[in-house]
C-alpha positions as a Markdown table, in Angstrom:
| # | Residue | x | y | z |
|---|---|---|---|---|
| 1 | Met | 5.0 | 2.3 | 21.3 |
| 2 | Gly | 3.8 | 5.0 | 19.0 |
| 3 | Thr | 2.3 | 4.7 | 15.6 |
| 4 | Lys | 4.3 | 5.7 | 12.5 |
| 5 | Arg | 3.0 | 8.7 | 10.7 |
| 6 | His | 3.5 | 8.7 | 6.9 |
| 7 | Lys | 3.9 | 11.9 | 5.0 |
| 8 | Pro | 1.2 | 12.6 | 2.3 |
| 9 | Glu | 3.7 | 12.0 | -0.5 |
| 10 | Glu | 4.6 | 8.6 | 0.9 |
| 11 | Ile | 0.9 | 7.7 | 1.1 |
| 12 | Val | 0.3 | 8.7 | -2.5 |
| 13 | Thr | 3.4 | 6.7 | -3.6 |
| 14 | Lys | 2.1 | 3.6 | -1.8 |
| 15 | Leu | -1.4 | 3.9 | -3.3 |
| 16 | Arg | 0.1 | 4.2 | -6.8 |
| 17 | Gln | 2.3 | 1.2 | -6.2 |
| 18 | Val | -0.8 | -0.8 | -5.4 |
| 19 | Glu | -2.5 | 0.4 | -8.6 |
| 20 | Val | 0.5 | -0.7 | -10.7 |
| 21 | Leu | 0.7 | -4.1 | -9.0 |
| 22 | Arg | -3.1 | -4.6 | -9.6 |
| 23 | Ala | -2.7 | -3.6 | -13.2 |
| 24 | His | -0.1 | -6.3 | -13.6 |
| 25 | Gly | -2.6 | -8.9 | -12.4 |
| 26 | Met | -1.6 | -9.2 | -8.7 |
| 27 | Ala | -4.4 | -9.9 | -6.2 |
| 28 | Met | -5.4 | -7.0 | -4.0 |
| 29 | Ala | -4.4 | -8.7 | -0.7 |
| 30 | Asp | -0.9 | -9.6 | -2.2 |
| 31 | Ala | -0.4 | -6.0 | -3.5 |
| 32 | Val | -1.3 | -4.4 | -0.2 |
| 33 | Arg | 1.0 | -6.8 | 1.7 |
| 34 | Gln | 3.8 | -6.0 | -0.7 |
| 35 | Ile | 3.7 | -2.3 | 0.1 |
| 36 | Gly | 3.8 | -3.1 | 3.8 |
| 37 | Val | 0.4 | -2.3 | 5.1 |
| 38 | Ser | -2.5 | -4.4 | 6.3 |
| 39 | Asp | -5.7 | -5.0 | 4.4 |
| 40 | Leu | -7.7 | -3.0 | 6.9 |
| 41 | Thr | -5.3 | 0.0 | 6.8 |
| 42 | Tyr | -5.6 | 0.1 | 3.0 |
């Protein structure tokens, strides 16, 4: 089973989503899980 490679634009979008969720008061672990990645990956 291969790993999924994300395009740079997708990565930037996910990082911005985490920033927005954090600005709204969501915990880091919850925000990272919501975008579909693990804590270690983030």
